[in-house]
C-alpha positions as CSV (number, residue, x, y, z in Angstrom):
1,M,51.9,33.8,-56.5
2,A,50.3,30.7,-55.5
3,A,46.6,31.0,-55.7
4,P,44.9,30.8,-51.8
5,S,43.5,27.0,-51.3
6,P,39.7,27.0,-51.5
7,S,37.7,27.0,-48.3
8,P,36.0,23.2,-47.8
9,P,32.1,23.2,-49.0
10,P,29.9,23.4,-46.1
11,N,28.9,20.1,-45.7
12,L,32.3,19.2,-45.1
13,L,32.9,21.5,-42.2
14,P,33.7,19.7,-38.9
15,P,30.8,18.8,-36.7
16,P,30.2,21.1,-33.7
17,L,31.9,19.5,-30.2
18,F,29.5,18.0,-28.0
19,R,30.5,19.7,-24.8
20,P,29.2,18.8,-21.5
21,E,26.9,21.8,-21.2
22,K,25.1,20.1,-24.2
23,A,24.8,17.1,-22.6
24,Y,23.1,18.6,-19.5
25,F,20.6,20.1,-21.7
26,F,19.8,17.2,-23.5
27,L,19.4,15.2,-20.4
28,R,17.2,17.8,-18.8
29,T,14.8,17.2,-21.4
30,C,14.8,13.9,-21.7
31,S,11.3,12.2,-21.3
32,N,11.9,8.2,-21.7
33,F,14.7,5.5,-21.5
34,P,15.4,4.9,-24.8
35,Q,16.1,8.5,-25.5
36,L,18.6,8.4,-22.6
37,K,20.5,5.5,-23.9
38,Q,20.9,7.6,-27.2
39,I,22.3,10.6,-25.0
40,H,24.3,8.2,-23.3
41,A,25.7,6.6,-26.4
42,K,26.8,10.1,-27.5
43,I,28.5,10.8,-24.0
44,I,30.4,7.9,-24.3
45,R,31.5,8.8,-28.4
46,H,32.7,12.1,-26.9
47,N,34.8,10.6,-24.2
48,L,32.4,12.1,-21.3
49,A,31.5,9.1,-19.5
50,N,34.0,9.8,-16.6
51,D,32.6,13.1,-15.9
52,Q,30.9,12.8,-12.4
53,L,28.3,15.3,-13.0
54,L,26.8,14.2,-16.4
55,A,27.2,10.2,-14.5
56,R,24.9,11.5,-11.4
57,H,22.5,12.7,-14.3
58,L,22.2,9.6,-16.1
59,I,21.9,7.6,-13.0
60,T,19.3,9.6,-11.6
61,L,17.3,9.2,-14.7
62,S,18.1,5.8,-15.2
63,S,16.6,5.0,-11.8
64,S,13.2,7.5,-12.4
65,F,12.7,4.9,-15.2
66,G,13.3,2.1,-13.0
67,E,16.3,0.9,-15.0
68,T,18.7,0.3,-11.8
69,R,20.7,-2.4,-14.0
70,Y,21.7,1.0,-16.3
71,A,22.3,3.0,-13.6
72,S,24.6,0.2,-12.3
73,L,26.6,-0.2,-15.8
74,V,26.9,4.1,-15.6
75,F,28.2,3.8,-12.3
76,R,30.7,1.1,-13.1
77,Q,32.1,3.2,-15.6
78,L,33.3,6.0,-13.4
79,H,37.1,5.6,-12.7
80,S,36.8,6.7,-9.5
81,P,33.1,7.9,-8.2
82,S,33.2,10.6,-5.4
83,T,31.2,9.7,-2.1
84,F,28.1,11.6,-3.3
85,T,28.0,9.4,-6.4
86,W,28.3,6.5,-4.3
87,N,25.5,7.8,-2.2
88,L,23.4,8.5,-5.3
89,M,23.5,4.8,-6.6
90,I,23.0,3.3,-3.1
91,R,19.8,5.4,-2.7
92,S,18.8,4.6,-6.4
93,L,19.0,0.9,-5.6
94,S,17.0,1.4,-2.4
95,V,13.9,3.6,-3.6
96,N,13.6,0.8,-6.6
97,N,13.3,-2.0,-3.9
98,K,16.7,-3.3,-4.6
99,P,18.1,-3.2,-0.8
100,R,20.1,-6.1,-0.6
101,E,22.2,-4.7,-3.5
102,A,22.4,-1.3,-1.7
103,L,23.8,-2.9,1.1
104,L,26.2,-4.7,-1.0
105,L,27.1,-1.5,-2.8
106,F,27.7,-0.2,0.8
107,V,29.9,-3.2,1.8
108,L,32.0,-2.4,-1.0
109,M,31.9,1.6,-0.6
110,L,33.7,0.8,2.7
111,S,36.8,-0.1,1.0
112,H,36.8,2.2,-2.2
113,S,35.3,5.3,-0.7
114,N,34.9,7.4,2.4
115,L,31.6,8.0,3.8
116,D,29.7,10.9,4.8
117,K,26.6,12.0,7.0
118,F,24.5,11.4,3.7
119,T,25.6,7.7,3.4
120,F,24.4,6.3,6.5
121,P,20.1,7.4,5.8
122,F,20.3,5.7,2.7
123,V,21.8,2.7,4.0
124,I,19.4,2.3,7.0
125,K,16.7,2.6,4.7
126,A,18.0,-0.2,3.0
127,C,18.6,-2.3,6.2
128,L,14.9,-1.5,7.1
129,A,13.6,-2.5,3.7
130,S,15.4,-5.7,3.8
131,S,14.5,-6.5,7.4
132,S,18.0,-6.4,8.4
133,L,18.1,-5.0,12.0
134,R,21.5,-6.7,12.6
135,L,23.2,-5.0,10.1
136,G,21.3,-2.1,11.1
137,T,22.6,-1.9,14.3
138,Q,26.1,-2.4,12.7
139,V,25.6,0.6,10.6
140,H,24.6,2.5,13.9
141,G,28.0,1.5,15.8
142,L,29.8,2.5,12.5
143,A,28.3,5.8,12.7
144,L,29.4,6.3,16.2
145,K,32.4,5.3,15.3
146,T,33.2,7.5,12.6
147,G,31.3,10.7,14.1
148,F,28.2,11.3,12.0
149,F,25.7,10.0,14.5
150,T,24.9,13.5,15.7
151,D,23.4,14.3,12.6
152,V,19.7,14.6,13.1
153,F,18.3,13.1,9.8
154,L,20.3,9.7,10.3
155,Q,19.1,9.7,14.0
156,N,15.4,9.9,12.8
157,T,16.1,7.5,10.7
158,L,17.5,4.9,13.1
159,M,14.8,5.6,15.4
160,D,12.4,4.6,12.5
161,L,14.5,1.6,11.9
162,Y,14.0,0.5,15.6
163,F,10.6,1.2,15.8
164,K,9.5,-0.8,12.8
165,C,11.8,-3.9,13.6
166,G,9.8,-3.8,17.0
167,R,12.3,-2.4,19.2
168,P,10.7,0.4,20.8
169,D,13.0,0.6,23.6
170,C,16.1,1.1,21.2
171,G,14.1,3.4,19.3
172,R,13.4,5.4,22.6
173,K,16.9,5.6,23.7
174,V,17.6,7.5,20.5
175,F,15.1,9.7,20.9
176,D,16.3,10.3,24.6
177,E,19.8,11.0,23.8
178,M,19.5,13.4,20.6
179,P,21.1,16.5,21.6
180,G,18.4,18.3,19.1
181,R,15.0,17.4,18.0
182,N,13.1,18.4,15.1
183,I,9.2,17.9,14.5
184,V,10.2,14.7,12.3
185,S,12.0,13.4,15.3
186,W,8.7,13.9,17.7
187,T,6.8,12.7,14.9
188,T,8.6,9.6,14.5
189,M,8.7,8.9,17.9
190,L,4.9,9.2,18.1
191,Y,4.2,7.1,15.4
192,G,6.6,4.4,16.7
193,L,5.1,4.3,20.2
194,V,1.6,4.1,18.5
195,S,2.7,1.3,16.4
196,N,4.2,-0.6,18.9
197,E,0.6,-0.5,21.0
198,R,2.6,2.0,23.6
199,L,-0.6,4.4,23.4
200,D,0.0,5.7,27.2
201,D,3.6,6.8,26.5
202,A,2.6,8.0,23.0
203,E,-0.1,10.2,24.9
204,I,2.8,11.6,27.3
205,V,4.9,12.4,24.0
206,F,2.1,14.1,22.3
207,R,1.7,16.2,25.1
208,Q,5.3,17.0,25.5
209,M,5.7,18.1,21.7
210,P,6.8,21.8,21.3
211,T,4.9,22.2,18.2
212,R,2.1,19.9,16.7
213,N,1.5,19.7,12.5
214,V,-1.5,17.8,11.2
215,V,0.5,14.6,10.9
216,S,1.0,14.4,14.5
217,W,-2.6,15.4,15.3
218,T,-3.6,12.6,12.9
219,A,-1.3,10.0,14.4
220,M,-2.7,10.7,18.1
221,I,-6.4,10.5,16.4
222,A,-5.5,7.5,14.5
223,A,-4.2,5.6,17.7
224,Y,-7.3,6.2,19.4
225,V,-9.3,4.8,16.6
226,K,-7.0,2.0,16.5
227,N,-7.6,1.2,20.1
228,R,-11.1,1.7,19.8
229,R,-11.7,4.9,22.1
230,P,-13.7,6.6,19.7
231,D,-14.8,9.2,22.3
232,E,-11.0,10.4,22.7
233,A,-10.6,10.5,18.9
234,F,-13.5,13.1,18.8
235,Q,-12.3,14.8,21.6
236,L,-8.9,15.3,20.2
237,F,-10.5,16.1,16.6
238,R,-12.2,19.0,18.8
239,R,-9.0,20.3,20.2
240,M,-7.3,20.3,16.9
241,Q,-9.7,22.5,15.8
242,V,-9.4,25.1,18.7
243,D,-5.6,24.9,17.7
244,D,-6.3,25.9,14.4
245,V,-4.9,23.0,12.8
246,E,-6.4,21.9,9.3
247,P,-7.1,18.2,9.1
248,N,-6.4,16.3,5.9
249,E,-8.2,13.3,4.4
250,F,-6.2,10.9,6.7
251,T,-7.6,12.7,9.9
252,L,-10.8,12.6,8.1
253,V,-10.8,8.9,7.4
254,S,-10.1,8.3,11.0
255,M,-12.9,10.4,12.2
256,L,-15.4,8.1,9.9
257,Q,-13.8,5.3,11.5
258,A,-14.6,6.7,14.9
259,S,-18.1,7.3,13.7
260,T,-18.5,3.6,12.7
261,Q,-17.1,2.3,16.4
262,L,-19.8,4.7,18.0
263,G,-22.3,3.6,15.8
264,S,-23.3,6.9,15.2
265,L,-25.1,8.1,11.8
266,S,-25.0,11.4,12.7
267,M,-21.6,11.8,13.7
268,G,-20.5,10.3,10.2
269,R,-22.8,12.8,8.6
270,W,-21.2,15.4,10.6
271,V,-17.7,14.4,9.2
272,H,-19.1,14.2,6.0
273,D,-20.7,17.5,5.7
274,Y,-17.5,19.1,7.3
275,A,-15.5,17.3,4.4
276,H,-18.0,18.8,1.6
277,K,-17.8,22.5,3.4
278,N,-14.0,22.5,3.5
279,G,-13.5,21.5,-0.1
280,F,-12.5,18.0,0.3
281,S,-12.9,16.0,-2.9
282,L,-14.5,12.6,-3.2
283,D,-11.3,10.6,-4.3
284,C,-11.0,6.7,-3.7
285,F,-9.6,7.0,0.0
286,L,-12.3,9.5,1.2
287,G,-14.9,8.1,-0.7
288,T,-14.5,4.4,0.3
289,A,-14.0,5.3,3.9
290,L,-17.9,7.4,3.5
291,I,-19.3,4.4,1.9
292,D,-17.9,2.0,4.8
293,M,-19.2,4.2,7.3
294,Y,-22.6,4.8,5.7
295,S,-23.2,1.0,5.5
296,K,-22.1,0.1,8.6
297,C,-24.3,2.8,10.4
298,G,-27.1,1.4,8.6
299,S,-27.8,4.4,5.7
300,L,-27.5,2.0,2.4
301,E,-28.9,4.9,0.5
302,D,-26.2,7.3,1.6
303,A,-23.7,4.8,0.7
304,R,-24.8,4.2,-2.9
305,R,-25.3,7.7,-3.2
306,V,-21.6,8.3,-2.8
307,F,-20.6,5.7,-4.8
308,D,-22.6,7.1,-7.7
309,V,-21.0,10.6,-7.3
310,M,-17.4,9.6,-7.2
311,E,-15.4,10.3,-10.2
312,S,-12.8,7.6,-9.7
313,K,-13.1,4.4,-7.9
314,S,-10.5,2.0,-6.4
315,L,-10.9,-1.6,-6.3
316,A,-11.4,-1.4,-2.6
317,T,-14.3,1.1,-3.4
318,W,-16.2,-1.6,-5.8
319,N,-15.4,-4.3,-3.0
320,S,-17.0,-1.9,-0.1
321,M,-20.0,-1.2,-2.2
322,I,-20.5,-4.7,-3.4
323,T,-20.2,-5.9,0.3
324,S,-22.5,-3.3,1.3
325,L,-25.3,-4.6,-0.7
326,G,-25.0,-8.0,0.6
327,V,-25.0,-7.1,3.8
328,H,-28.0,-5.6,3.4
329,G,-29.6,-8.2,2.1
330,L,-29.7,-6.8,-1.6
331,G,-27.8,-9.9,-3.4
332,D,-29.4,-9.1,-6.9
333,E,-27.8,-5.4,-6.7
334,A,-24.5,-6.4,-5.3
335,L,-24.3,-9.4,-8.5
336,S,-25.1,-6.8,-10.6
337,L,-22.8,-4.1,-9.2
338,F,-20.1,-7.0,-9.6
339,G,-20.6,-7.3,-13.5
340,E,-20.2,-3.5,-13.7
341,M,-16.8,-3.7,-12.2
342,E,-15.6,-6.8,-14.4
343,G,-16.3,-4.5,-17.2
344,E,-14.5,-1.6,-15.7
345,E,-11.2,-1.0,-17.6
346,G,-7.7,-1.4,-15.1
347,V,-10.1,-3.0,-12.6
348,E,-9.8,-6.7,-11.6
349,P,-11.5,-8.7,-8.8
350,D,-9.4,-9.9,-5.8
351,A,-10.5,-12.6,-2.8
352,I,-12.0,-9.7,-1.4
353,S,-14.5,-9.0,-4.1
354,F,-15.4,-12.5,-4.4
355,V,-15.7,-12.5,-0.4
356,G,-18.6,-9.8,-0.9
357,V,-20.1,-12.0,-4.0
358,L,-20.5,-15.2,-2.2
359,S,-21.7,-13.8,0.9
360,A,-24.2,-11.8,-1.0
361,C,-25.5,-15.2,-2.7
362,A,-25.4,-16.8,1.0
363,N,-27.3,-14.1,2.3
364,T,-30.0,-14.2,-0.4
365,G,-30.2,-18.0,-0.7
366,N,-28.9,-18.0,-4.5
367,V,-27.0,-21.4,-4.4
368,K,-26.6,-21.5,-8.0
369,E,-24.9,-18.6,-8.5
370,G,-23.0,-18.6,-5.6
371,L,-21.6,-22.1,-7.1
372,R,-21.0,-20.4,-10.4
373,Y,-19.2,-17.4,-8.9
374,F,-17.1,-19.9,-6.9
375,L,-15.8,-21.7,-9.9
376,R,-15.3,-18.3,-11.9
377,M,-13.1,-16.9,-9.0
378,I,-11.1,-20.6,-9.1
379,Y,-10.7,-20.8,-13.0
380,V,-11.0,-17.5,-14.7
381,Y,-9.2,-15.4,-11.9
382,G,-6.9,-18.1,-10.6
383,I,-8.0,-17.1,-7.0
384,T,-7.2,-19.7,-4.3
385,P,-10.2,-20.0,-2.0
386,I,-9.2,-18.7,1.6
387,E,-11.3,-19.3,4.8
388,E,-14.0,-16.8,4.3
389,H,-14.7,-18.2,1.0
390,N,-15.2,-21.6,2.2
391,A,-17.6,-20.6,5.1
392,C,-20.0,-18.9,2.5
393,M,-19.8,-22.1,0.3
394,I,-20.8,-24.1,3.6
395,Q,-23.6,-21.8,4.2
396,L,-24.8,-22.0,0.6
397,L,-24.4,-25.9,0.6
398,E,-26.6,-26.0,3.9
399,Q,-29.1,-24.0,2.6
400,A,-29.6,-26.4,-0.4
401,L,-29.2,-29.6,1.7
402,E,-32.0,-28.1,4.2
403,V,-34.4,-27.6,1.2
404,N,-33.6,-31.5,0.1
405,R,-34.1,-32.4,3.7
406,V,-37.4,-30.8,3.9
407,S,-38.7,-32.1,0.6
408,N,-37.3,-35.8,1.6
409,Y,-39.1,-35.4,5.1
410,V,-42.3,-34.4,3.7
411,D,-42.2,-37.4,0.7
412,S,-41.3,-39.9,3.4
413,M,-43.8,-39.1,6.3
414,D,-46.1,-41.6,4.9
415,S,-43.7,-44.3,4.0
416,D,-40.8,-44.7,6.5
417,S,-40.3,-42.7,9.7
418,N,-36.4,-43.8,9.6
419,I,-35.8,-42.0,6.2
420,S,-35.9,-38.6,7.6
421,T,-33.2,-39.6,10.3
422,S,-30.8,-41.3,7.7
423,F,-31.2,-38.4,5.6
424,E,-30.1,-35.9,8.0
425,V,-26.7,-38.3,8.6
426,E,-26.0,-38.5,5.2
427,S,-26.5,-34.7,4.6
428,T,-24.1,-34.0,7.3
429,D,-21.5,-36.5,5.7
430,R,-21.9,-34.6,2.3
431,V,-21.2,-31.2,3.6
432,N,-18.1,-32.7,5.7
433,E,-16.9,-34.4,2.4
434,R,-17.5,-31.2,0.1
435,H,-15.6,-28.9,2.6
436,E,-12.4,-31.6,3.0
437,S,-12.5,-31.7,-1.2
438,W,-12.5,-27.5,-1.3
439,S,-9.1,-27.7,0.5
440,Q,-7.7,-29.7,-2.1
441,H,-9.7,-27.6,-5.1
442,H,-11.1,-30.9,-6.3
443,I,-14.9,-29.8,-6.8
444,T,-17.8,-31.6,-7.5
445,F,-20.8,-29.1,-8.0
446,S,-23.3,-31.1,-10.1
447,K,-25.2,-32.8,-7.5
448,W,-25.5,-29.3,-5.5
449,D,-26.9,-27.4,-8.5
450,A,-30.0,-25.9,-7.2
451,G,-30.9,-25.0,-10.7
């Protein structure tokens, strides 16, 4: 009798199968793109590349890592993508700032797959991102033809397209023809009218809204502020409180802007106190608005106090505080704060930063520092001068010329009465010459160095 064959040693046992369930688990725990590529390679080795669900996971993850090319590669490996997968790929391209690629994929989809109600909103958003109103209207017509236009999500997206492309009448027509509207429909309509400067129509829509949330209240308050009607903004805010609707930080920022328009420090302080009592944190958005309000309403001390207690500061926060110091005549403090900002990790000055710095130099007559910062802006940070920069430099150079003019006038009083007049003409010519040379970025500063 033959002896039984020995079992293979443990290290020669066949490896366990890599099933879809295991692949799903790995994808759910994937945290970076290199890891994703390793998982995808294993999926391909085990002949799972055509699994629609796995492919959708791969596309979604690739998109979240900003790797749209890789997502497209995964998509192209599918033999017959489902409508859901087509939609997902179009959406992935659209949200990653590839609207034209999304639209090209949609055109390809028309001849390779069926459409559904979820296809159109993604395509309309891609039309908006690429400013393609013409294609958007064609997609609108296709939605009508295929019978998907009754979907409220699609109608809301179309309204948004028309309003943002400057076609408020088309947006209004979509709204008026909607058989059913939700809160998003009403809010989109309200925002669209406000953004197209149709405040009277927006007021009517606001009054007609069956329900109002914080977004709709804030939109209407912001509209009043935008149109410089701060009293009505405060009246609406009081009505909002009566209706027991809690404001958000966007509401409070609009109220701070209304306080600035009124020039009312007391109202601005009331809004600040309201924010503090209701637990609003001084983040970059709200904190910067407070600094701006306090500065423009005349309380630089309060502005600086807010700045100092803010835990995180954006570039806009630094710019606001620097500009505030300069406007209030504290040029040295403004320049010192600019130096602190340059030392902050992750914060780099922009054109607005240098408007504040140069204004501070101009307001305090600090010609030498103004010239130094102007050169630093161009050659260190690569910022092209804008009109506001040149205006500050003209003011600085005029101040330097005025000092020279007075000095020469005094020196020439006993020698030649015509020298004063000729120097004034020469000074004017030199200012004009310097102004013209700035526009060509060829600047000679040595003659104007006040030091």
